[in-house]
All heavy atoms as an XYZ file, in Angstrom:
746
protein
N       1.585      4.562     -2.855
C       0.440      5.353     -3.250
C      -0.561      4.462     -4.009
O      -0.187      3.446     -4.578
C       0.891      6.499     -4.149
C       1.584      7.646     -3.423
S       0.698      8.380     -2.019
C      -0.755      9.016     -2.766
N      -1.802      4.914     -4.022
C      -2.822      4.112     -4.681
C      -2.496      3.889     -6.159
O      -1.986      4.760     -6.832
C      -4.088      4.956     -4.545
C      -3.803      5.887     -3.415
C      -2.331      6.113     -3.421
N      -2.802      2.691     -6.643
C      -2.585      2.407     -8.046
C      -3.897      2.336     -8.797
O      -3.939      2.628     -9.982
C      -1.827      1.070     -8.232
O      -2.555      0.047     -7.575
C      -0.428      1.156     -7.658
N      -4.966      1.959     -8.132
C      -6.265      1.872     -8.772
C      -7.125      3.072     -8.401
O      -7.135      3.514     -7.264
C      -7.005      0.602     -8.348
C      -6.480     -0.635     -9.050
O      -6.135     -0.529    -10.244
O      -6.403     -1.684     -8.405
N      -7.806      3.573     -9.398
C      -8.782      4.653     -9.189
C     -10.070      4.141     -9.795
O     -10.143      3.885    -11.011
C      -8.338      5.976     -9.853
C      -7.011      6.426     -9.265
C      -9.421      7.039     -9.675
C      -6.388      7.619     -9.968
N     -11.089      3.961     -8.941
C     -12.359      3.414     -9.425
C     -13.505      4.253     -8.888
O     -13.381      4.980     -7.903
C     -12.531      1.936     -9.019
C     -12.584      1.804     -7.485
C     -11.454      1.066     -9.606
C     -13.021      0.428     -6.995
N     -14.637      4.124     -9.557
C     -15.829      4.843     -9.091
C     -16.414      4.162     -7.872
O     -16.226      2.955     -7.668
C     -16.884      4.903    -10.202
O     -17.438      3.611    -10.411
N     -17.107      4.954     -7.084
C     -17.771      4.422     -5.905
C     -18.774      3.340     -6.321
O     -18.890      2.304     -5.671
C     -18.470      5.544     -5.138
C     -19.245      5.144     -3.899
C     -18.342      4.448     -2.883
C     -19.891      6.360     -3.266
N     -19.449      3.561     -7.424
C     -20.416      2.588     -7.932
C     -19.747      1.257     -8.237
O     -20.235      0.196     -7.847
C     -21.121      3.119     -9.182
O     -21.761      4.355     -8.851
C     -22.152      2.141     -9.711
N     -18.582      1.332     -8.910
C     -17.847      0.102     -9.230
C     -17.437     -0.621     -7.947
O     -17.526     -1.833     -7.851
C     -16.609      0.444    -10.069
C     -15.812     -0.751    -10.528
C     -14.602     -0.375    -11.360
O     -14.498      0.777    -11.798
O     -13.735     -1.263    -11.530
N     -17.002      0.149     -6.950
C     -16.618     -0.453     -5.673
C     -17.822     -1.123     -5.008
O     -17.735     -2.246     -4.540
C     -15.995      0.604     -4.747
C     -15.556      0.031     -3.422
C     -14.328     -0.612     -3.305
C     -16.372      0.113     -2.308
C     -13.917     -1.156     -2.092
C     -15.971     -0.418     -1.084
C     -14.727     -1.056     -0.983
N     -18.951     -0.409     -4.976
C     -20.148     -0.953     -4.323
C     -20.640     -2.219     -5.019
O     -21.117     -3.145     -4.369
C     -21.265      0.083     -4.277
C     -20.993      1.190     -3.294
C     -22.184      2.080     -2.997
C     -22.856      2.679     -4.184
N     -23.865      3.699     -3.839
N     -20.512     -2.267     -6.342
C     -20.975     -3.436     -7.091
C     -20.184     -4.705     -6.776
O     -20.688     -5.803     -6.972
C     -20.943     -3.168     -8.603
C     -22.046     -2.221     -9.037
O     -23.041     -2.047     -8.344
N     -21.846     -1.580    -10.172
N     -18.954     -4.549     -6.312
C     -18.121     -5.719     -5.978
C     -17.320     -5.429     -4.710
O     -16.116     -5.675     -4.650
C     -17.184     -6.046     -7.158
C     -16.413     -7.322     -6.943
O     -16.882     -8.192     -6.172
O     -15.324     -7.459     -7.532
N     -17.990     -4.909     -3.687
C     -17.305     -4.498     -2.443
C     -16.525     -5.659     -1.828
O     -15.357     -5.507     -1.466
C     -18.291     -3.918     -1.444
N     -17.131     -6.823     -1.713
C     -16.423     -7.939     -1.077
C     -15.223     -8.364     -1.913
O     -14.172     -8.721     -1.367
C     -17.358     -9.117     -0.801
O     -17.937     -9.569     -2.013
N     -15.338     -8.317     -3.220
C     -14.206     -8.639     -4.083
C     -13.077     -7.633     -3.932
O     -11.901     -8.000     -3.852
N     -13.436     -6.345     -3.861
C     -12.411     -5.320     -3.655
C     -11.741     -5.450     -2.290
O     -10.533     -5.292     -2.158
C     -13.005     -3.913     -3.828
C     -13.034     -3.504     -5.259
C     -14.126     -3.441     -6.077
C     -11.910     -3.139     -6.053
N     -13.743     -3.068     -7.337
C     -12.391     -2.860     -7.345
C     -10.549     -3.023     -5.821
C     -11.547     -2.481     -8.389
C      -9.716     -2.632     -6.846
C     -10.211     -2.362     -8.116
N     -12.522     -5.763     -1.290
C     -11.939     -5.927      0.045
C     -10.948     -7.086      0.049
O      -9.872     -6.975      0.636
C     -13.037     -6.089      1.091
C     -13.766     -4.763      1.209
C     -12.490     -6.590      2.421
C     -14.697     -4.543      2.315
N     -11.272     -8.140     -0.649
C     -10.333     -9.266     -0.755
C      -9.070     -8.837     -1.506
O      -7.950     -9.133     -1.083
C     -11.006    -10.450     -1.460
C     -10.091    -11.646     -1.630
C      -9.573    -12.215     -0.311
O     -10.307    -12.162      0.693
O      -8.418    -12.687     -0.299
N      -9.228     -8.121     -2.618
C      -8.056     -7.682     -3.397
C      -7.189     -6.717     -2.591
O      -5.969     -6.707     -2.733
C      -8.518     -7.029     -4.702
C      -9.000     -8.025     -5.725
C      -9.247     -7.401     -7.083
N     -10.412     -6.549     -7.168
C     -11.663     -6.967     -7.311
N     -11.938     -8.258     -7.359
N     -12.663     -6.108     -7.382
N      -7.798     -5.901     -1.759
C      -7.047     -4.918     -0.973
C      -6.099     -5.563      0.033
O      -5.172     -4.914      0.510
C      -8.000     -3.957     -0.255
C      -8.645     -2.925     -1.159
C      -9.805     -2.244     -0.429
C      -7.629     -1.910     -1.633
N      -6.318     -6.834      0.329
C      -5.413     -7.533      1.250
C      -4.037     -7.751      0.607
O      -3.064     -8.012      1.299
C      -5.990     -8.886      1.672
C      -7.380     -8.823      2.276
C      -7.525     -7.752      3.357
O      -6.776     -7.724      4.307
N      -8.495     -6.870      3.170
N      -3.989     -7.626     -0.733
C      -2.753     -7.934     -1.454
C      -2.325     -6.830     -2.400
O      -1.463     -7.067     -3.253
C      -2.961     -9.231     -2.267
C      -3.574    -10.326     -1.469
N      -2.858    -11.006     -0.492
C      -4.819    -10.846     -1.449
C      -3.664    -11.903      0.070
N      -4.853    -11.819     -0.483
N      -2.896     -5.657     -2.276
C      -2.523     -4.572     -3.180
C      -2.590     -3.238     -2.439
O      -3.144     -3.149     -1.348
C      -3.435     -4.545     -4.423
C      -4.837     -3.997     -4.160
C      -5.639     -3.875     -5.420
O      -5.730     -4.824     -6.169
N      -6.210     -2.717     -5.675
N      -2.018     -2.191     -3.042
C      -2.042     -0.867     -2.407
C      -3.464     -0.322     -2.307
O      -4.390     -0.863     -2.920
C      -1.218      0.001     -3.363
C      -0.464     -0.938     -4.225
C      -1.256     -2.205     -4.284
N      -3.636      0.775     -1.571
C      -4.959      1.392     -1.433
C      -5.567      1.770     -2.789
O      -4.869      1.904     -3.785
C      -4.679      2.645     -0.605
C      -3.426      2.310      0.148
C      -2.630      1.451     -0.779
N      -6.877      1.951     -2.784
C      -7.633      2.300     -3.982
C      -8.327      3.637     -3.743
O      -8.906      3.852     -2.666
C      -8.681      1.204     -4.289
C      -9.590      1.605     -5.427
C      -7.991     -0.108     -4.605
N      -8.286      4.516     -4.729
C      -9.005      5.795     -4.653
C     -10.400      5.581     -5.207
O     -10.578      5.034     -6.299
C      -8.278      6.890     -5.460
C      -9.107      8.163     -5.499
C      -6.904      7.159     -4.890
N     -11.402      6.014     -4.450
C     -12.792      5.946     -4.904
C     -13.193      7.329     -5.395
O     -12.939      8.331     -4.729
C     -13.721      5.506     -3.769
C     -13.447      4.147     -3.145
C     -14.468      3.861     -2.044
C     -13.438      3.040     -4.181
N     -13.841      7.343     -6.555
C     -14.287      8.630     -7.103
C     -15.801      8.701     -7.085
O     -16.499      7.702     -7.104
C     -13.800      8.815     -8.562
O     -14.381      7.801     -9.378
C     -12.288      8.772     -8.646
N     -16.262      9.935     -7.049
C     -17.703     10.206     -7.142
C     -17.819     11.413     -8.049
O     -17.185     12.451     -7.803
C     -18.258     10.478     -5.752
C     -19.765     10.434     -5.685
C     -20.235     10.522     -4.226
O     -19.640     11.224     -3.422
N     -21.288      9.810     -3.909
N     -18.591     11.283     -9.118
C     -18.713     12.326    -10.124
C     -17.344     12.724    -10.680
O     -17.064     13.902    -10.910
C     -19.439     13.550     -9.560
C     -20.844     13.218     -9.097
O     -21.544     12.428     -9.744
N     -21.260     13.794     -7.984
N     -16.478     11.730    -10.845
C     -15.176     11.961    -11.466
C     -14.118     12.577    -10.572
O     -13.018     12.869    -11.024
N     -14.414     12.756     -9.303
C     -13.448     13.354     -8.387
C     -13.129     12.393     -7.250
O     -14.017     11.703     -6.752
C     -14.004     14.643     -7.791
C     -14.315     15.691     -8.825
C     -14.841     16.893     -8.158
N     -13.980     18.010     -8.531
C     -14.234     19.255     -8.263
N     -15.287     19.554     -7.563
N     -13.438     20.201     -8.670
N     -11.880     12.386     -6.829
C     -11.491     11.553     -5.704
C     -12.246     11.952     -4.439
O     -12.285     13.118     -4.091
N     -12.844     10.969     -3.779
C     -13.624     11.249     -2.563
C     -13.150     10.459     -1.350
O     -13.357     10.869     -0.216
C     -15.108     10.941     -2.790
C     -15.785     11.883     -3.738
C     -15.871     13.273     -3.136
C     -16.620     14.203     -4.067
N     -16.775     15.528     -3.506
N     -12.543      9.302     -1.579
C     -12.136      8.456     -0.452
C     -11.024      7.527     -0.893
O     -10.821      7.305     -2.089
C     -13.332      7.649      0.069
N     -10.316      7.004      0.096
C      -9.293      5.999     -0.148
C      -9.650      4.785      0.685
O      -9.978      4.910      1.868
C      -7.888      6.522      0.232
C      -6.844      5.421      0.071
C      -7.531      7.744     -0.599
N      -9.587      3.616      0.070
C      -9.907      2.378      0.766
C      -8.640      1.527      0.784
O      -7.934      1.419     -0.227
C     -11.038      1.603      0.043
C     -11.395      0.343      0.798
C     -12.260      2.488     -0.127
N      -8.335      0.977      1.947
C      -7.154      0.146      2.074
C      -7.409     -0.968      3.071
O      -8.373     -0.901      3.844
C      -5.943      0.992      2.492
C      -6.066      1.597      3.865
C      -4.959      2.581      4.176
O      -5.209      3.765      4.263
N      -3.763      2.104      4.331
N      -6.538     -1.954      3.071
C      -6.700     -3.057      4.032
C      -6.428     -2.549      5.430
O      -5.738     -1.548      5.641
C      -5.722     -4.199      3.700
O      -4.394     -3.800      3.998
N      -6.950     -3.286      6.403
C      -6.734     -2.910      7.796
C      -5.243     -2.968      8.118
O      -4.707     -2.090      8.796
C      -7.532     -3.844      8.726
C      -7.210     -3.588     10.177
C      -7.680     -2.431     10.803
C      -6.422     -4.465     10.903
C      -7.365     -2.174     12.128
C      -6.106     -4.203     12.234
C      -6.589     -3.058     12.832
O      -6.261     -2.795     14.136
N      -4.546     -4.009      7.642
C      -3.112     -4.142      7.914
C      -2.338     -2.970      7.330
O      -1.423     -2.453      7.954
C      -2.575     -5.467      7.387
C      -2.713     -6.612      8.348
C      -2.107     -6.335      9.726
O      -0.942     -5.909      9.816
O      -2.817     -6.535     10.718
N      -2.696     -2.563      6.122
C      -2.040     -1.427      5.481
C      -2.273     -0.145      6.296
O      -1.350      0.646      6.529
C      -2.581     -1.254      4.065
O      -2.134     -0.072      3.475
N      -3.512      0.033      6.745
C      -3.852      1.192      7.579
C      -3.067      1.176      8.891
O      -2.483      2.172      9.312
C      -5.346      1.211      7.866
C      -5.756      2.247      8.869
C      -5.873      3.583      8.489
C      -6.014      1.899     10.205
C      -6.237      4.543      9.418
C      -6.361      2.865     11.127
C      -6.483      4.180     10.721
O      -6.829      5.128     11.648
N      -3.040      0.009      9.520
C      -2.340     -0.128     10.805
C      -0.848      0.167     10.645
O      -0.253      0.878     11.461
C      -2.557     -1.555     11.331
C      -2.132     -1.760     12.729
C      -2.633     -3.125     13.231
N      -1.850     -3.480     14.371
C      -0.883     -4.387     14.376
N      -0.636     -5.074     13.306
N      -0.201     -4.633     15.456
N      -0.236     -0.356      9.591
C       1.179     -0.097      9.332
C       1.433      1.397      9.113
O       2.403      1.959      9.615
C       1.654     -0.918      8.117
C       3.122     -0.766      7.815
C       4.015     -1.315      8.920
O       3.686     -2.290      9.575
N       5.137     -0.677      9.144
N       0.550      2.025      8.353
C       0.690      3.455      8.102
C       0.598      4.254      9.409
O       1.369      5.193      9.620
C      -0.388      3.929      7.116
C      -0.245      5.384      6.725
S      -1.486      5.914      5.543
C      -2.978      5.770      6.512
N      -0.319      3.874     10.281
C      -0.467      4.580     11.553
C       0.785      4.418     12.429
O       1.223      5.365     13.066
C      -1.703      4.076     12.305
C      -3.014      4.441     11.637
C      -3.170      5.946     11.468
O      -3.047      6.700     12.426
N      -3.433      6.391     10.246
N       1.357      3.223     12.433
C       2.584      2.993     13.182
C       3.744      3.838     12.630
O       4.513      4.433     13.393
C       2.976      1.513     13.161
C       2.064      0.573     13.944
C       2.427     -0.885     13.656
C       2.145      0.862     15.435
N       3.829      3.914     11.314
C       4.890      4.692     10.693
C       4.709      6.187     10.990
O       5.679      6.896     11.255
C       4.937      4.428      9.193
C       5.433      3.032      8.864
C       5.231      2.634      7.404
O       4.742      3.473      6.603
O       5.563      1.487      7.073
N       3.474      6.661     10.941
C       3.204      8.068     11.253
C       3.542      8.384     12.706
O       4.097      9.442     13.011
C       1.740      8.427     10.964
C       1.377      8.544      9.504
C      -0.145      8.680      9.343
C       2.090      9.708      8.844
N       3.217      7.470     13.613
C       3.547      7.674     15.031
C       5.053      7.752     15.231
O       5.548      8.593     15.993
C       2.941      6.562     15.888
N       5.774      6.893     14.544
C       7.244      6.918     14.635
C       7.794      8.229     14.089
O       8.664      8.850     14.724
C       7.846      5.739     13.873
C       9.367      5.676     13.827
C       9.959      5.594     15.229
C       9.816      4.501     12.982
N       7.293      8.682     12.955
C       7.739      9.963     12.396
C       7.445     11.127     13.348
O       8.273     12.024     13.496
C       7.078     10.214     11.041
C       7.603      9.389      9.884
C       6.753      9.608      8.637
C       9.057      9.734      9.593
N       6.289     11.082     13.988
C       5.957     12.139     14.944
C       6.930     12.143     16.116
O       7.410     13.184     16.533
C       4.528     11.967     15.451
C       4.094     13.067     16.397
C       2.648     12.922     16.801
C       2.256     14.061     17.730
N       0.846     13.974     18.107
N       7.221     10.954     16.632
C       8.168     10.869     17.756
C       9.565     11.338     17.355
O      10.253     12.013     18.124
C       8.224      9.443     18.293
C       6.973      9.088     19.050
C       7.018      7.698     19.598
N       5.785      7.416     20.311
C       5.435      6.227     20.709
N       6.219      5.201     20.474
N       4.316      6.054     21.348
N       9.984     10.985     16.144
C      11.290     11.438     15.667
C      11.326     12.953     15.513
O      12.308     13.605     15.867
C      11.618     10.772     14.327
C      11.979      9.304     14.396
C      12.088      8.717     12.985
C      13.258      9.076     15.166
N      10.229     13.522     15.036
C      10.151     14.968     14.889
C      10.202     15.659     16.252
O      10.894     16.670     16.428
C       8.842     15.344     14.166
O       8.690     16.732     14.090
N       9.481     15.116     17.234
C       9.515     15.684     18.577
C      10.892     15.558     19.190
O      11.383     16.487     19.865
C       8.464     14.994     19.469
C       7.009     15.271     19.119
C       6.098     14.358     19.932
C       6.668     16.725     19.330
N      11.555     14.428     18.953
C      12.899     14.227     19.494
C      13.871     15.217     18.861
O      14.734     15.792     19.547
C      13.357     12.796     19.239
N      13.734     15.445     17.577
C      14.597     16.405     16.897
C      14.387     17.808     17.457
O      15.337     18.553     17.678
C      14.322     16.367     15.399
C      15.310     17.184     14.589
C      15.077     17.037     13.109
O      13.939     16.877     12.655
N      16.146     17.071     12.346
N      13.142     18.163     17.724
C      12.844     19.470     18.310
C      13.456     19.587     19.702
O      13.982     20.647     20.074
C      11.330     19.686     18.364
N      13.385     18.503     20.497
C      13.996     18.503     21.816
C      15.498     18.712     21.725
O      16.083     19.465     22.516
C      13.719     17.191     22.556
C      12.304     17.119     23.125
O      11.646     18.176     23.238
O      11.862     15.999     23.456
N      16.145     18.050     20.790
C      17.582     18.223     20.613
C      17.925     19.667     20.262
O      18.842     20.242     20.839
C      18.096     17.287     19.512
C      18.209     15.813     19.877
C      18.535     14.983     18.649
C      19.260     15.596     20.960
N      17.180     20.243     19.333
C      17.438     21.629     18.913
C      17.238     22.606     20.070
O      17.916     23.620     20.162
C      16.547     22.020     17.744
C      16.999     21.419     16.438
C      16.103     21.876     15.302
C      16.554     21.255     13.989
N      15.660     21.641     12.879
N      16.261     22.304     20.949
C      15.945     23.196     22.070
C      16.817     22.920     23.290
O      16.642     23.561     24.323
C      14.462     23.047     22.430
N      17.720     21.968     23.191
C      18.597     21.662     24.318
C      17.937     20.856     25.410
O      18.396     20.858     26.545
N      16.851     20.182     25.084
C      16.150     19.362     26.084
C      16.544     17.898     25.969
O      15.691     17.008     25.953
C      14.642     19.507     25.890
C      14.094     20.894     26.170
C      12.579     20.910     26.097
N      12.067     20.500     24.801
C      11.639     21.326     23.851
N      11.682     22.631     24.037
N      11.181     20.856     22.708
N      17.830     17.657     25.893
C      18.307     16.281     25.768
C      19.465     16.071     26.739
O      20.123     17.014     27.161
C      18.770     16.024     24.337
N      19.657     14.814     27.119
C      20.736     14.467     28.048
C      21.569     13.374     27.393
O      21.069     12.591     26.573
C      20.167     13.947     29.361
C      19.363     14.978     30.109
C      18.806     14.385     31.374
C      17.958     15.426     32.080
N      17.392     14.928     33.314
N      22.804     13.288     27.822
C      23.649     12.207     27.332
C      23.219     10.907     28.021
O      22.550     10.926     29.063
C      25.126     12.468     27.643
O      25.296     12.441     29.073
C      25.598     13.801     27.080
N      23.633      9.800     27.452
C      23.345      8.501     28.061
C      23.945      8.436     29.454
O      23.316      7.930     30.390
C      23.932      7.380     27.178
O      23.410      7.522     25.863
C      23.573      6.004     27.713
N      25.142      8.983     29.601
C      25.813      8.982     30.895
C      24.989      9.734     31.936
O      24.809      9.272     33.072
C      27.193      9.618     30.768
C      28.037      9.506     32.010
C      29.442     10.056     31.774
O      30.164      9.467     30.959
O      29.780     11.073     32.423
N      24.427     10.899     31.561
C      23.598     11.672     32.509
C      22.360     10.901     32.899
O      21.965     10.890     34.086
C      23.200     13.012     31.862
C      24.344     13.982     31.691
C      23.928     15.203     30.873
O      23.220     15.036     29.859
O      24.330     16.311     31.262
N      21.730     10.249     31.939
C      20.508      9.489     32.230
C      20.804      8.348     33.195
O      20.083      8.144     34.183
C      19.889      8.951     30.915
C      18.742      7.972     31.213
C      19.398     10.083     30.053
N      21.888      7.596     32.939
C      22.213      6.474     33.825
C      22.661      6.947     35.195
O      22.345      6.319     36.208
C      23.280      5.574     33.188
C      22.693      4.609     32.193
C      22.862      4.803     30.830
C      21.952      3.506     32.615
C      22.323      3.909     29.917
C      21.406      2.607     31.710
C      21.583      2.826     30.351
N      23.363      8.054     35.264
C      23.767      8.607     36.569
C      22.527      8.963     37.394
O      22.454      8.634     38.589
C      24.644      9.839     36.409
C      26.078      9.504     36.013
O      26.482      8.321     36.160
O      26.788     10.428     35.573
N      21.556      9.636     36.775
C      20.321      9.981     37.489
C      19.564      8.729     37.914
O      19.032      8.677     39.024
C      19.429     10.866     36.607
C      19.946     12.277     36.458
C      19.032     13.118     35.584
O      18.131     12.617     34.917
N      19.275     14.422     35.582
N      19.506      7.730     37.062
C      18.803      6.487     37.396
C      19.477      5.782     38.570
O      18.809      5.290     39.487
C      18.744      5.566     36.186
N      20.804      5.744     38.558
C      21.524      5.119     39.667
C      21.256      5.853     40.980
O      21.061      5.224     42.015
C      23.033      5.130     39.369
C      23.487      4.018     38.478
C      25.027      3.961     38.374
N      25.382      3.343     37.131
C      25.704      4.005     36.003
N      25.759      5.307     35.985
N      26.006      3.331     34.899
N      21.273      7.193     40.931
C      21.009      7.974     42.152
C      19.618      7.702     42.688
O      19.409      7.537     43.896
C      21.191      9.467     41.857
C      22.640      9.866     41.671
C      22.764     11.321     41.284
C      24.215     11.669     40.987
N      24.379     13.019     40.464
N      18.614      7.662     41.789
C      17.246      7.384     42.234
C      17.126      5.987     42.823
O      16.465      5.774     43.837
C      16.270      7.576     41.077
C      15.958      9.033     40.775
C      14.764      9.138     39.854
N      15.053      8.510     38.575
C      15.102      9.147     37.413
N      14.869     10.423     37.345
N      15.371      8.493     36.296
N      17.745      5.013     42.159
C      17.703      3.648     42.672
C      18.385      3.542     44.024
O      17.867      2.918     44.940
C      18.374      2.694     41.647
C      18.358      1.218     42.034
C      16.960      0.710     42.224
C      19.084      0.409     40.972
N      19.525      4.163     44.153
C      20.254      4.145     45.426
C      19.405      4.764     46.511
O      19.306      4.224     47.631
C      21.600      4.910     45.293
O      22.358      4.282     44.270
C      22.359      4.902     46.590
N      18.718      5.875     46.207
C      17.868      6.556     47.194
C      16.701      5.644     47.590
O      16.381      5.502     48.776
C      17.366      7.875     46.660
C      16.524      8.635     47.671
C      16.073      9.960     47.118
C      15.229     10.797     48.044
N      14.448     10.160     49.040
N      16.053      5.002     46.604
C      14.932      4.115     46.910
C      15.368      2.960     47.803
O      14.655      2.570     48.726
C      14.332      3.557     45.630
C      13.405      4.493     44.941
C      12.721      3.811     43.799
N      11.888      4.730     43.055
C      11.262      4.429     41.957
N      11.353      3.228     41.458
N      10.523      5.331     41.347
N      16.507      2.383     47.482
C      16.994      1.263     48.284
C      17.326      1.735     49.701
O      17.058      1.019     50.680
C      18.229      0.630     47.621
C      17.947     -0.102     46.312
C      19.266     -0.547     45.658
C      17.025     -1.287     46.531
N      17.898      2.926     49.845
C      18.227      3.449     51.156
C      16.946      3.760     51.956
O      16.916      3.572     53.187
C      19.079      4.709     51.026
N      15.911      4.219     51.294
C      14.645      4.547     51.965
C      13.936      3.310     52.491
O      13.144      3.368     53.403
C      13.709      5.306     51.007
C      14.187      6.723     50.734
O      15.084      7.220     51.485
O      13.689      7.358     49.783
N      14.198      2.152     51.870
C      13.559      0.913     52.302
C      14.115      0.405     53.632
O      13.448     -0.316     54.348
C      13.779     -0.179     51.251
C      12.908     -0.046     50.064
C      13.111     -1.241     49.170
N      12.167     -1.219     48.062
C      12.111     -2.111     47.130
N      12.945     -3.134     47.165
N      11.245     -2.023     46.170
N      15.339      0.765     53.914
C      16.004      0.255     55.119
C      15.601      1.004     56.335
O      14.993      1.915     56.510
C      17.539      0.328     54.951
C      18.224     -0.143     56.195
C      17.953     -0.475     53.755
């Protein structure tokens, strides 16, 4: 979570300095009129967060599939794959 909370004015006065610092520190909350208005973070931090969110979404969807009975065992998956491969190879001849 963000550790620094600064005003938008303070950020604007040293934007390039803050951007450099953000490469090595957590995100910063920017305030306007004393209220949080935005969060600024490094591109790498943003990218990592997006990857983690995508993984969490996939895990959540997988869990829902399991609960709904929309899952197969590894054996079932490989059996189906073998059958499809065998059929494709037979169709080529």
